[in-house]
C-alpha positions in Angstrom: -51.9 -12.6 -5.3 -51.3 -16.3 -4.7 -48.9 -17.5 -2.0 -46.4 -18.7 -4.6 -46.4 -15.3 -6.4 -46.0 -13.6 -3.1 -43.1 -15.7 -2.2 -41.5 -15.0 -5.6 -41.9 -11.3 -5.2 -40.4 -11.4 -1.7 -37.4 -13.5 -2.9 -36.8 -11.1 -5.8 -36.5 -8.2 -3.4 -33.6 -10.1 -1.7 -31.7 -10.7 -4.9 -28.9 -8.4 -6.1 -30.1 -6.7 -9.3 -26.8 -5.2 -10.4 -25.4 -8.5 -11.6 -22.5 -10.8 -10.5 -19.5 -8.5 -11.2 -17.3 -8.3 -8.1 -16.8 -5.1 -6.2 -13.3 -3.9 -6.8 -10.6 -3.9 -4.1 -11.6 -1.1 -1.7 -11.5 -0.4 2.0 -14.7 0.5 3.9 -15.2 1.9 7.4 -18.7 2.2 8.8 -20.0 4.2 11.9 -23.5 3.2 12.7 -25.5 3.3 15.9 -28.3 1.0 14.7 -27.5 -2.7 15.3 -29.5 -3.8 12.3 -27.6 -1.5 9.9 -24.3 -2.9 11.3 -25.4 -6.5 11.1 -26.7 -6.1 7.5 -23.4 -4.6 6.4 -21.5 -7.4 8.0 -23.7 -9.9 6.1 -23.1 -8.0 2.9 -19.4 -8.3 3.3 -19.7 -12.1 3.3 -21.2 -11.9 -0.2 -19.1 -13.4 -3.0 -19.0 -10.1 -4.8 -17.3 -8.5 -1.8 -14.3 -10.9 -1.6 -11.8 -8.2 -2.3 -13.4 -5.7 0.1 -11.9 -5.0 3.5 -14.4 -3.6 6.0 -14.3 -2.2 9.5 -17.7 -1.7 11.3 -17.9 0.6 14.4 -20.7 1.6 16.7 -21.2 5.4 16.4 -22.2 8.1 14.0 -20.8 10.9 11.9 -19.4 12.6 15.0 -17.6 9.4 16.0 -16.2 9.1 12.5 -14.9 12.7 12.5 -13.1 12.2 15.8 -11.7 8.8 14.7 -10.1 10.2 11.5 -8.5 13.3 13.0 -5.3 11.2 13.3 -5.9 8.4 10.8 -6.3 8.2 7.0 -9.8 7.8 5.7 -10.7 4.7 3.6 -12.0 4.5 0.0 -15.6 4.5 1.2 -17.2 5.7 4.5 -20.7 4.8 5.7 -21.9 7.1 8.5 -25.2 7.5 10.3 -26.3 11.1 10.6 -28.7 13.1 12.8 -32.4 13.5 12.1 -32.6 17.2 10.9 -31.0 18.5 7.7 -29.4 21.4 9.6 -27.6 19.1 12.0 -26.5 16.9 9.1 -25.0 19.8 7.1 -23.2 21.0 10.2 -21.8 17.5 10.9 -20.7 17.2 7.3 -18.5 20.3 7.5 -16.5 18.7 10.4 -16.2 15.4 8.5 -15.0 17.2 5.3 -12.1 18.6 7.3 -10.7 15.2 8.1 -11.5 13.3 4.9 -8.7 12.5 2.5 -9.2 13.4 -1.2 -10.8 10.5 -3.0 -12.8 9.2 -0.1 -16.5 8.6 -1.0 -19.1 9.2 1.8 -22.5 7.5 2.0 -24.9 8.9 4.6 -27.5 6.7 6.4 -30.4 8.4 8.2 -34.1 8.6 8.8 -35.1 11.4 6.4 -36.9 10.4 3.3 -37.2 13.7 1.4 -36.1 14.4 -2.2 -35.1 18.0 -1.6 -32.9 17.0 1.3 -31.4 14.3 -0.9 -30.5 16.8 -3.6 -28.9 19.1 -1.1 -26.7 16.2 0.1 -25.7 15.5 -3.5 -24.7 19.2 -3.9 -22.5 18.9 -0.8 -20.5 16.1 -2.6 -22.0 13.1 -0.8 -21.9 10.0 -2.9 -25.2 8.5 -1.8 -27.9 8.8 0.9 -29.6 5.7 2.2 -32.7 5.6 4.4 -32.6 3.4 7.5 -32.9 0.5 7.9 -30.4 -0.5 5.1 -30.7 -4.1 3.9 -27.9 -6.4 3.0 -28.7 -6.4 -0.7 -29.0 -2.6 -0.7 -25.5 -2.3 0.6 -24.2 -4.5 -2.2 -26.1 -2.7 -4.9 -25.0 0.7 -3.6 -21.3 -0.4 -3.9 -21.9 -1.9 -7.3 -23.3 1.3 -8.6 -20.6 3.5 -7.0 -17.8 1.5 -8.5 -19.3 0.4 -11.8 -17.2 2.9 -13.7 -13.5 1.7 -14.0 -12.4 5.3 -13.5 -13.9 5.3 -10.0 -12.1 2.1 -8.9 -9.1 2.9 -6.7 -5.6 2.0 -7.9 -2.9 0.5 -5.8 0.0 2.6 -4.7 3.4 1.6 -6.3 6.4 1.6 -4.0 9.6 0.9 -5.8 12.6 -0.2 -3.7 16.1 0.0 -5.2 19.7 -0.2 -3.9 22.4 2.3 -4.7 24.6 -0.8 -5.2 24.3 -4.6 -4.8 24.2 -6.0 -1.3 22.8 -2.9 0.6 19.7 -4.7 1.8 17.1 -3.1 -0.4 15.2 -6.4 -1.0 15.2 -7.3 2.7 13.8 -3.8 3.5 11.1 -4.0 0.8 9.9 -7.4 2.1 9.8 -6.3 5.7 8.0 -3.0 4.9 5.5 -5.0 2.7 4.9 -7.4 5.6 4.2 -4.5 8.0 1.8 -2.8 5.6 -0.2 -6.1 5.2 0.0 -7.6 8.7 0.2 -4.5 11.0 -1.7 -2.0 9.0 -4.2 -4.5 7.5 -3.9 -3.4 3.9 -3.7 -5.9 1.0 -0.2 -5.9 -0.5 1.7 -7.7 -3.2 5.5 -7.9 -3.7 6.9 -8.1 -7.3 10.3 -9.7 -7.1 11.9 -8.5 -10.3 15.4 -10.0 -9.6 14.5 -12.8 -12.0 17.8 -14.8 -11.5 18.7 -14.1 -7.9 15.6 -12.9 -6.2 15.2 -13.7 -2.5 11.5 -13.2 -1.8 10.9 -16.9 -1.6 13.7 -17.5 0.8 12.8 -14.5 3.0 9.3 -15.9 3.5 10.3 -19.5 3.6 8.3 -20.4 0.5 9.0 -22.7 -2.5 10.4 -20.7 -5.4 10.7 -23.5 -7.8 7.6 -22.4 -9.8 7.8 -19.9 -12.6 5.6 -17.3 -10.9 6.3 -13.9 -12.4 8.2 -15.4 -15.4 5.0 -17.0 -16.8 3.1 -13.7 -16.4 5.9 -11.8 -18.2 6.1 -14.2 -21.1 2.4 -14.2 -21.7 1.1 -11.0 -20.2 -2.2 -10.9 -22.2 -3.3 -14.1 -20.5 -3.0 -12.6 -17.0 -6.4 -12.0 -15.3 -7.6 -12.3 -11.8 -7.9 -16.1 -12.1 -4.4 -16.7 -13.4 -3.0 -14.2 -11.0 -4.3 -16.2 -8.0 -2.7 -19.3 -9.5 0.7 -17.7 -10.0 1.2 -15.9 -6.7 2.2 -17.3 -3.4 0.3 -16.3 -0.2 2.4 -16.3 3.0 -0.6 -14.6 4.7 -4.2 -13.7 3.9 -3.3 -10.1 3.1 0.2 -10.5 1.6 0.9 -12.0 -1.9 4.2 -12.6 -3.6 5.1 -12.7 -7.3 8.1 -14.8 -6.7 11.1 -14.8 -9.0 12.2 -18.4 -9.9 15.8 -17.6 -9.0 17.0 -19.7 -12.0 19.8 -18.7 -14.3 17.9 -20.2 -17.2 15.1 -17.6 -16.8 17.2 -14.4 -16.8 15.9 -12.0 -19.5 15.0 -8.3 -19.9 11.2 -8.2 -19.7 9.4 -5.8 -22.2 8.0 -2.7 -20.4 4.6 -3.5 -22.0 4.6 -6.8 -20.2 5.4 -5.2 -16.9 2.7 -2.5 -17.4 0.1 -5.3 -18.0 1.1 -7.1 -14.8 0.9 -3.8 -12.9 -2.5 -3.1 -14.4 -3.9 -6.4 -13.1 -2.2 -6.4 -9.6 -3.2 -2.7 -9.0 -6.8 -3.7 -9.4 -6.5 -6.4 -6.8 -4.3 -5.0 -4.1 -4.0 -1.7 -2.2 -0.2 -1.6 -2.3 2.3 -2.9 -4.8 5.9 -3.2 -3.5 8.4 -3.5 -6.4 11.7 -5.2 -5.4 13.9 -3.9 -8.1 17.4 -5.4 -8.7 20.5 -3.1 -8.9 20.4 -2.6 -12.7 20.1 0.5 -14.8 18.3 -0.2 -18.1 15.2 1.1 -19.8 12.6 -1.0 -17.9 14.1 -0.4 -14.6 14.2 3.4 -15.2 10.6 3.3 -16.4 9.4 1.6 -13.2 11.3 4.0 -11.0 9.8 7.1 -12.8 6.2 5.7 -12.8 6.1 4.7 -9.1 4.3 6.7 -6.5 7.2 6.3 -4.1 10.8 5.4 -4.7 12.8 4.1 -1.7 16.5 4.2 -2.3 18.7 2.1 0.1 22.3 3.1 0.7 25.1 2.2 3.1 27.5 4.7 4.6 30.4 4.3 2.1 31.7 6.3 -0.8 30.4 4.0 -3.6 26.8 4.3 -2.2 27.2 8.1 -1.8 28.3 8.5 -5.4 25.7 6.1 -6.8 22.9 7.3 -4.5 23.4 10.9 -5.3 23.4 10.2 -9.1 20.2 8.1 -8.8 18.6 10.7 -6.5 19.4 13.6 -8.8 18.2 11.7 -11.9 14.8 10.9 -10.3 14.4 14.5 -9.1 14.9 15.7 -12.7 12.5 13.0 -14.1 9.8 13.4 -11.4 9.7 17.2 -10.6 6.1 17.0 -9.4 6.3 13.8 -7.4 7.5 12.9 -3.9 11.2 13.0 -3.6 12.9 9.6 -3.3 13.1 8.4 0.3 16.7 7.5 1.3 17.2 4.6 3.8 20.7 4.5 5.4 21.3 0.9 6.2 24.0 -1.1 8.1 25.3 1.8 10.2 27.3 1.3 13.4 29.0 -1.8 11.9 31.8 -2.9 14.3 35.4 -2.5 13.0 34.2 -1.1 9.6 35.0 2.5 8.8 32.0 4.4 7.7 31.0 7.9 6.7 29.2 9.7 9.6 25.5 10.3 9.0 25.8 14.1 9.0 28.6 14.2 6.4 26.8 11.6 4.3 23.6 13.7 4.4 25.4 16.9 3.6 27.0 15.4 0.5 23.9 13.6 -0.6 21.8 16.8 -0.2 18.9 15.1 1.6 18.4 13.7 5.1 17.8 10.0 5.3 14.1 9.0 5.9 15.3 6.2 8.1 18.5 4.8 9.6 18.9 1.1 10.2 21.8 -0.2 12.4 24.0 -3.2 12.0 22.5 -6.1 13.9 23.8 -9.6 13.0 21.7 -11.4 15.6 18.4 -10.0 14.4 18.9 -10.0 10.7 20.7 -13.4 10.8 17.9 -15.1 12.8 15.2 -13.6 10.5 17.0 -14.8 7.3 17.8 -18.3 8.6 14.2 -18.8 9.8 12.4 -17.3 6.8 10.8 -14.6 9.0 10.4 -10.9 9.1 12.1 -8.7 11.7 8.8 -8.0 13.4 8.2 -11.7 13.9 11.6 -12.3 15.4 11.8 -9.2 17.7 9.0 -6.7 17.2 10.5 -4.3 19.9 13.9 -4.1 18.3 14.7 -0.6 17.0 15.2 -1.9 13.4 11.9 -3.7 13.5 10.1 -0.5 14.7 11.8 1.4 12.0 10.4 -1.0 9.4 6.9 -0.4 10.9 7.4 3.3 10.8 8.4 3.2 7.1 5.3 1.3 6.4 3.2 3.9 8.2 4.8 6.7 6.2 4.2 5.0 2.8 0.6 4.4 3.7 0.3 8.1 4.8 0.2 7.3 8.5 3.2 9.4 9.3 5.3 8.8 12.3 8.6 10.5 13.1 11.7 8.5 12.5 15.0 8.6 14.4 17.5 10.2 12.0 20.0 11.8 14.4 23.4 12.6 13.0 26.9 12.0 14.3 30.2 13.7 14.4 32.7 14.5 11.7 35.1 11.9 10.3 38.3 11.6 8.3 36.2 11.1 5.1 35.5 14.8 5.0 38.0 15.7 2.2 36.7 13.0 -0.1 33.1 14.1 0.6 34.0 17.6 -0.2 35.3 16.5 -3.6 32.0 14.7 -4.3 30.2 17.9 -3.5 32.6 19.9 -5.7 33.9 21.9 -2.8 37.3 22.4 -1.1 37.9 20.5 2.1 
């Protein structure tokens, strides 16, 4: 073979053979002792096809991974190096299986090169087995094959935030939680501001909201693709995107549910979490979004109007979503000075569900964040309300942390609460 032919053959081996289609938005963790395997995966993550992929590479092996994920959620895909004998590998897999979340795909990397062993790994539910050393191109091609079928591509979680009435702080909470998910938990997130006339997402993140953003996508949903999406969104950070409402009275309209579904289809393919900032309305498209979301976060304040509306919304969603997670109730603006309020225990008893989180009145913190176009965690990360936002983000991403929801003593609102519950005071 001539030198030119030899060079051509060598270059072909270093070219991705599965085409130029991008790898979908997935999260990867890798635990590998071999430095060359780690370096090659790091190089693979720089490939143009891997632009949507988030990857964490650790030194270690399958035992390290098992210990790591005892108290943490597993990613979409896990690369782990394994021992040298089939018996050791099978034993290690049993431990890993106990900590893996459903839906996580596992790719083993080891030194065995035996077809019968490979078949046994496939029977154990392993997605792929690669023989060390694994090259950069081999990583890319493995991912391309694993996620070639649209059915195997992970879909973003939908978190819909709604207030029991206007002015309860649902938008502010949704924006802060989305920021925590993206910046503190490192998961790609997009906010859909659906208050088309009075949305505050642009103000809260100190961004220009003069563009048409989500309106353009709603008016021509069939044009929306990855390219147009990147043109229409705003990016306050690398991992957080905003579909900003134009906040113009001229653009107020009821979007068709099919247009919203098309937008959700596109954004769910590009982000791990979609935070829907829903205005306080009750029409067909709003009800549809509430019922189709993975999580509903209902914000209330400790007053009778919110108790009545909150209970009605909560009961409606329980009936419409009998096999889904119950709506999470956020009790906001508690301990407000000089304002009578229903104590938490009585509010909880009448509502029929304990609040997932309680946020206290804090003019200094919320005012500074609003005026500066910042999130609470940027202004004062150690404030109790900032920490509560972080904990909410952890819960929605399945990294559960206990929240402070202690209750307080009885109040003179008891007779009215009893009437709401259909009981005698």
